[in-house]
Structure formats: C-alpha cells, structure tokens
N, C-alpha and C positions, 0 to 999 in steps of 0.2 A: 533574443544577443545575447547568451550570458559572458559576464566575463569577471575571470577571476583574478583579481591585480594583487601583485604579494612587494614587499618591499624585505627590505634588510633593516629596518628601524621605524619608528611613527613618521608619517610623512602627510603631506596635504596631498590628498589625490586630488585628480577632478578628471569625472567622466564625461566627453561631451558627443553631443550634435546638433548639424547644424545644415540652414538652409537660407531660400532666401526670404521665408518668415516662419518665426517659432512663436508661438504664444501656449501662456497661460490655460486650461482649459479648466482645471479643478489643483490647486494648491497645496492642498492637505492631503488630496488624494493622490499627489504626483502626476496628474495629468497633462501631457502638454499635445500643441498639435503644429506639426510643420505644414507648411502651403507655399505653393509656388502657382499663380491666378487666380482658375477655379479647383484645382489640383489640392487636396488636402487628403494628410495620412497623420491622425490620432496615435499618442503611443503613450503609456505606462511606467512608469520606472519603480522600481522595485530592490530595497538594499540590505545588508545586513548590517549591524547597525545605524547611527544615526547620521542623516544628511542634510545639505543646506542644498537648493537651487535657485539658481538665477539663470535671468535671461539678459544678453547683451552683443555687441556688435561681435563681429567674426572678423578675426586677420585675415581671413581665406582668402588668396590671391589669385591672377592667372596672368603670368608670364609679368608679375611687379604689377599690373593694376586690381584694383580693389571690387570684390565681388558684391561690396555692399551686403552680402548673408547676415542674418541673426545666428545665433547661438545659446542655445541652451549648455550651463554647466551645472554638474550634478558634486556636489566635494563633499569628501569625510578626511577627517585625520584619523589613520589607522597606517597597519603594515601587512594587514589583511584585511581586504574588501572585497565582496561578490556582489555584482551589479545583477538586475533580470530587466531587460526593457523588451514590452512587446508591443510590435504594430499594428498599428488596426489597419492593414494593407486594401482590405476589401471591404471596411467601411460597415464592420457589421453592428458596432457599438455597444455600449455597453461590455468591452471586456476589462479582464478584470484580471491581476499579478498581484499575488505576495508571496514571502520565501519567510522561511525559518529555518529554522537550527533540527538535522539530523542526523544526529552525532559527531563525533570528531571529521571535521574536513568532510562534512558531507551538507548539504541546502535541500530546504524540498521547497520546491516550486511549483505553484499551483496557478495555469491559467484557465478563466472560464468564461463563461459565456451565455445568452439565456438558454441555449439546448444542451450545453455542452460542459465536462470539469475537466483539464487534463494534468495529471500528477506526474513531475517530472524532478526525479533524485538526484543528483546533483554530487559526484564525489570529487574530490581535489585531485589533481596531479601531484605524486611524487615530486614533479621537478618540472625544468620551462620545455623539456623537450618531448615530454609524453602528454599524450591527449587527455583529458581530462575523461571521467566513468559516466555516464550520462541515461539513465532510464525512464523509459516516459510509457505512461499506460492511460488508458481514456476506456470507461466501466462502459462494455459492451461496445467498444471500439480497437483497437489499436493497443500494440501493447510491441515496445522497441528497445532494446539495451545497444549501448556503442562502449566500450572498452578502450584502454590502449592497444588492442591487439586490430581494431579496426581504424589504426591510422594510416593515413593516406602514403603510398608511394614517392619518394624523391626524385625519380628516374627512371626511367623507360615509357611503355605506352600507357595509354589510358585503361585502366582497370575495368574490366564488365564484369557482370555476374547474371 
C-alpha cells in the first residue's frame, strides 16, 4: 500500500491499520502482525522522514457496539508524508520494505524477499484528482508503468483489455 499524504501546513498525521489483534514483531524494523484466531498477516511499514508507532484500542464499532479491535497508529509531523506498507498475505516471511528519495516529488520503494527484489519508483501526483505515477521492476521478471493516463473511468461499463 502506498499513501501520499499532504496538508496545507505542518500537521500531526496518523496512518492506521486495525483488526481483532495487532502486535509488535520488531519495533525497530517497524514490523507488526495482524491476527484473528489462527489467521495472521505480518506487515512492515516504511515512510519518508521519522515516525513513531503505537498500538492501542480502536474506536471501531458496528451499529454503535464496540468491536474490541486493536489499532496500529503510525504518526509523523509533516506537511507531506509518504507511507509504504507491505502485507505478507502469503506468509513468505522475511519480506522487507525500504523507502528513499528518488528526486523531487519521487520516492524509491524496494520490496525484497528471499528470492526476489522489486524496485518501485513512485512519482507524486500534481493534484488530488490525478493518479500518481508508478514504475515497478523485478530483475529477470516483470516491468510495469502506470501514470495519469491509466486513471479508472468514473462512469460507463467496466474496461476490458
């Protein structure tokens, strides 16, 4: 998940994820685990700039009744903040995400595992109505580029290609 969060001025920004249970796996590496019963999904968070993370009770409810969920809150003080989160839905283990600058308005996100390394160049959208640009590559694997022209239609039948 890639989130590009912008404010008109410095603000306390909170990115969150919640579920029945949330626990810290590795605080320094920003690794966490969502779980429900025997099911679990590990995730790692990377972001531009410094940030802090806490786990607490979620205010989520269903028709006014509290769900009893936990909530991971990742916070930073900024006017422009980018967050990348990798969810290990297939339990590969050892997934790793890093984020660095790739020039003005761009970030380089690297997702790696025991047998692969994906590199994603993420370009900021010029406004809130235009999609960001994203170019992804895996050595010996895929290469994909999406940009403002790949915006989903707002009306009409589904697009097939």
